[in-house]
Each structure stands twice: as structure tokens, then as C-alpha cells.
C-alpha positions in Angstrom: 0.0 0.0 0.0 2.9 2.4 0.7 3.0 4.8 -2.2 0.4 2.9 -4.2 0.2 5.9 -6.4 3.7 5.5 -7.7 2.7 4.1 -11.0 0.5 7.1 -11.6 3.0 9.8 -11.1 6.4 8.2 -11.5 8.3 8.8 -14.8 9.6 6.0 -16.8 12.7 4.8 -14.9 15.4 6.1 -17.0 18.3 3.8 -17.9 21.7 5.4 -18.2 23.3 5.3 -21.6 26.9 3.9 -21.6 28.7 4.0 -25.0 31.3 1.4 -23.6 28.6 -1.2 -23.2 27.7 -3.1 -26.3 24.5 -4.8 -25.2 23.8 -7.7 -24.8 27.2 -8.5 -23.0 27.7 -11.4 -20.8 29.5 -11.5 -17.4 29.8 -15.2 -16.8 26.3 -16.6 -16.5 24.8 -13.1 -16.5 23.6 -11.1 -19.5 24.0 -7.4 -18.9 20.8 -5.6 -20.1 21.1 -1.9 -19.2 23.2 0.4 -17.2 20.9 1.6 -14.4 23.1 3.6 -12.1 26.6 4.8 -11.6 28.6 6.1 -8.7 32.1 7.0 -7.8 33.6 3.6 -8.0 31.1 1.3 -9.9 28.4 1.0 -12.4 25.2 -1.0 -11.7 23.6 -3.0 -14.4 20.2 -4.6 -14.7 21.1 -8.2 -15.8 19.6 -11.7 -16.3 21.0 -14.9 -14.9 21.1 -17.1 -18.0 20.0 -20.3 -16.3 17.5 -19.1 -13.7 16.1 -16.5 -16.0 16.1 -14.1 -12.9 16.6 -10.4 -13.2 19.4 -9.0 -10.8 21.4 -6.0 -10.3 25.2 -6.3 -10.8 27.6 -3.8 -9.4 30.9 -3.8 -11.5 34.0 -1.9 -10.3 34.6 1.0 -12.7 37.5 3.2 -11.8 40.8 4.5 -13.3 43.7 2.0 -13.1 45.4 4.0 -10.3 42.4 3.6 -8.0 41.7 -0.1 -8.6 43.5 -1.4 -5.4 41.7 1.0 -3.1 38.3 0.6 -4.8 38.7 -3.2 -5.0 39.3 -3.3 -1.2 36.2 -1.2 -0.6 34.1 -3.5 -2.9 35.5 -6.6 -1.2 34.5 -5.0 2.3 31.0 -4.2 1.0 30.6 -7.8 -0.4 31.6 -9.3 3.0 29.2 -7.0 4.9 26.2 -7.3 2.6 26.5 -11.0 2.4 25.9 -11.2 6.2 22.9 -8.9 6.4 19.5 -10.6 6.1 16.5 -8.2 6.5 13.4 -7.4 4.5 14.5 -3.7 4.2 18.0 -4.5 3.0 18.7 -5.6 -0.6 20.0 -9.2 -0.6 23.3 -10.1 -2.1 23.1 -13.4 -4.2 26.5 -13.7 -5.8 30.0 -12.1 -5.9 33.3 -12.8 -7.6 35.4 -11.8 -10.4 35.1 -12.6 -14.2 38.0 -12.1 -16.5 39.5 -9.8 -13.7 36.4 -7.7 -13.3 35.1 -7.9 -9.7 31.3 -7.8 -9.3 28.5 -8.0 -6.7 25.1 -9.4 -7.6 22.1 -8.3 -5.7 18.3 -8.7 -6.1 17.0 -6.3 -8.6 14.6 -3.7 -7.1 11.9 -2.7 -9.7 10.9 0.8 -8.5 12.3 4.1 -7.8 14.9 5.6 -5.3 13.7 8.4 -3.1 15.4 11.0 -5.1 13.5 9.8 -8.3 10.4 9.6 -6.2 10.6 13.2 -4.9 11.2 14.5 -8.4 8.0 12.6 -9.6 5.7 14.3 -7.2 3.6 16.8 -9.1 4.4 20.4 -8.2 2.0 21.7 -5.7 1.1 18.3 -4.4 2.2 16.7 -1.1 2.8 13.0 -0.6 0.6 11.4 2.0 2.3 11.8 5.4 1.5 8.3 6.5 3.2 7.0 3.4 6.2 9.1 4.0 6.5 8.0 7.7 6.2 4.4 6.6 8.9 4.7 4.2 11.2 6.3 6.9 10.1 3.6 9.4 11.0 0.8 7.1 14.4 2.3 6.2 15.0 2.9 9.8 14.4 -0.8 10.6 16.9 -1.8 8.0 19.5 0.5 9.3 18.8 -0.6 12.9 19.4 -4.3 11.8 22.7 -3.4 10.1 23.8 -1.4 13.2 22.9 -4.4 15.5 25.3 -6.4 13.2 28.0 -3.8 13.8 27.6 -2.3 10.4 27.3 1.6 9.9 26.1 2.6 6.5 28.1 5.8 5.8 26.4 6.9 2.6 22.6 7.2 3.5 21.0 9.6 0.9 17.7 9.5 -1.0 19.2 7.9 -4.1 20.4 4.9 -1.9 17.0 4.2 -0.7 14.7 2.3 -3.0 10.9 1.8 -3.1 9.6 -1.2 -5.0 6.5 -1.1 -7.0 
């Protein structure tokens, strides 16, 4: 029920163009379908597991050569941490490794919008339902509390890192 109106006022989820990605491209048993996000050290792709026919998200390290060692260490720490967290409000890791020297992390794919996209989708002059907003914050807080109880501190909480599924 939370943000049930999302389909009515959300824009089509934009996929980021990447001239370096000649789709479709395989990464082991995963077919990369589209670039869906990018950050300082990685690109995130929507992908499909070839045998299970399951849509997933794959984070691939994407940094200049001089930053690889530091970024690889960060990705390996992230993999170790996310692999230990099991909570409905935390995206689940399903696989990790390296393929042809490219490190990757596979997680469940969230079909929806992040809070930043959602905020931009609210029509000018309208206000989201207060109860819905409170529920989103409550659920995010539960996920963060679980991570904290496991000794994990998320150091990059921001609207674009919080997802709402359809």
C-alpha cells in the first residue's frame, strides 16, 4: 500500500546510456541488459541470470587503473558486509566474484524508484501522503537498525540509496 500511487505519477525509470557497453554482453552466467546507475567507483547494471532467468542487479568496479587497489578493497568489504545482512529492508546479495579480472557484486533487482527519483516525480503543488512518507522512513530505519545491530554502519545514506519497489 505504501505509495500505491507511484505508478500514476512516476516517470519511466530512466536507464543510463553507456557508450562502452555493447549490449547484450555477458559476465559469466549473467547477461547485462542496461546500465541503471553509476557512482564514484562502480556502475550498476540490470542483468539476467542465464540459467535461472532471474533479473538481478550487478555492481561492477569501474575506476581508473590508479584507483583499482583501493576501490577493490572497498568493494570486497562491501561484499563481505552485505553477504551477512539478512533483513526485508536490505537488498539481498546473491553472488559475488570476479570474471575475467572484473570484480562484481550481484544483488536482487529492485523494480521501482529511489527516493530521489520519487521526490522529483511528485507533481508540483502536491504533497505526498504523510502516513506513506512516515512508513518509508520507518522501514528504512528498521533496515539501518538491523545493520547497526550487526556492527555495520552505512556511511552513505541519501535519498538515491533508498529504494521503493513497485
